[in-house]
C-alpha beads as a LAMMPS data file, in Angstrom:
LAMMPS data file: protein, C-alpha beads

80 atoms
79 bonds

1 atom types
1 bond types

-500.0 500.0 xlo xhi
-500.0 500.0 ylo yhi
-500.0 500.0 zlo zhi

Masses

1 110.0

Atoms # bond

1 1 1 403.692 398.909 206.617
2 1 1 406.462 396.564 205.125
3 1 1 409.458 397.859 203.258
4 1 1 411.121 396.916 200.272
5 1 1 414.678 397.784 198.749
6 1 1 414.669 398.486 194.979
7 1 1 417.887 399.331 192.873
8 1 1 417.228 401.774 190.612
9 1 1 419.652 403.651 188.149
10 1 1 420.962 407.137 188.976
11 1 1 418.519 408.695 186.027
12 1 1 415.192 407.092 187.521
13 1 1 416.368 408.106 191.133
14 1 1 416.651 411.787 189.740
15 1 1 413.400 411.762 188.345
16 1 1 411.970 410.526 191.240
17 1 1 413.391 413.218 193.463
18 1 1 412.439 415.665 191.082
19 1 1 408.782 414.499 191.281
20 1 1 408.911 414.703 195.152
21 1 1 410.564 418.078 194.804
22 1 1 408.050 419.241 192.722
23 1 1 405.710 419.239 195.763
24 1 1 403.135 416.691 194.123
25 1 1 404.467 414.104 196.534
26 1 1 405.535 414.263 200.017
27 1 1 408.139 411.541 199.514
28 1 1 409.622 408.967 197.263
29 1 1 407.565 406.139 198.803
30 1 1 404.331 407.889 198.276
31 1 1 405.277 408.648 194.396
32 1 1 406.203 404.820 194.098
33 1 1 402.790 403.958 195.755
34 1 1 400.942 406.315 193.403
35 1 1 402.705 404.658 190.349
36 1 1 401.562 401.111 191.414
37 1 1 398.006 402.019 191.989
38 1 1 397.660 403.623 188.475
39 1 1 399.100 400.362 187.239
40 1 1 396.713 398.235 188.887
41 1 1 393.967 400.699 187.690
42 1 1 395.423 400.456 184.110
43 1 1 395.234 396.520 184.464
44 1 1 391.881 396.529 185.764
45 1 1 390.737 398.513 182.863
46 1 1 392.698 396.641 180.435
47 1 1 390.768 393.294 182.048
48 1 1 387.313 395.117 181.432
49 1 1 388.167 396.035 177.848
50 1 1 389.253 392.579 177.201
51 1 1 386.115 390.786 178.546
52 1 1 383.674 393.507 176.949
53 1 1 385.738 392.751 173.532
54 1 1 385.452 389.144 173.950
55 1 1 381.484 389.505 174.711
56 1 1 381.222 391.669 171.431
57 1 1 382.691 388.767 169.532
58 1 1 380.653 386.219 170.809
59 1 1 377.675 388.338 170.161
60 1 1 378.237 387.862 166.621
61 1 1 378.218 390.275 163.570
62 1 1 375.822 393.464 163.600
63 1 1 372.993 393.740 161.093
64 1 1 373.754 397.420 161.186
65 1 1 375.962 399.276 158.489
66 1 1 378.792 400.821 159.049
67 1 1 377.138 404.249 158.280
68 1 1 374.254 403.407 160.818
69 1 1 376.689 402.804 163.529
70 1 1 378.670 405.812 162.688
71 1 1 375.508 407.926 162.992
72 1 1 374.696 406.465 166.096
73 1 1 377.887 407.314 167.556
74 1 1 377.656 410.984 166.411
75 1 1 374.076 411.082 167.916
76 1 1 375.385 409.844 171.220
77 1 1 378.467 412.300 171.239
78 1 1 375.866 415.310 170.700
79 1 1 373.818 414.151 173.702
80 1 1 377.124 413.922 176.018

Bonds

1 1 1 2
2 1 2 3
3 1 3 4
4 1 4 5
5 1 5 6
6 1 6 7
7 1 7 8
8 1 8 9
9 1 9 10
10 1 10 11
11 1 11 12
12 1 12 13
13 1 13 14
14 1 14 15
15 1 15 16
16 1 16 17
17 1 17 18
18 1 18 19
19 1 19 20
20 1 20 21
21 1 21 22
22 1 22 23
23 1 23 24
24 1 24 25
25 1 25 26
26 1 26 27
27 1 27 28
28 1 28 29
29 1 29 30
30 1 30 31
31 1 31 32
32 1 32 33
33 1 33 34
34 1 34 35
35 1 35 36
36 1 36 37
37 1 37 38
38 1 38 39
39 1 39 40
40 1 40 41
41 1 41 42
42 1 42 43
43 1 43 44
44 1 44 45
45 1 45 46
46 1 46 47
47 1 47 48
48 1 48 49
49 1 49 50
50 1 50 51
51 1 51 52
52 1 52 53
53 1 53 54
54 1 54 55
55 1 55 56
56 1 56 57
57 1 57 58
58 1 58 59
59 1 59 60
60 1 60 61
61 1 61 62
62 1 62 63
63 1 63 64
64 1 64 65
65 1 65 66
66 1 66 67
67 1 67 68
68 1 68 69
69 1 69 70
70 1 70 71
71 1 71 72
72 1 72 73
73 1 73 74
74 1 74 75
75 1 75 76
76 1 76 77
77 1 77 78
78 1 78 79
79 1 79 80
């Protein structure tokens, strides 16, 4: 695995050390890798959301009223 040197303010270094000391992470590198994985996932989620929003925009206006849509959402929530 390749290594990388990163400069951080002492406040951030202390925060990372505290996260490791909490026992959730074995070391500082594991914590940083987890942050990067989470950021990658967030970016993927944003890309999917943007794709869906663009598709919805292209589909045009709905013939349903706002109350019809709200009722459908409430029915769906009850089923879940």
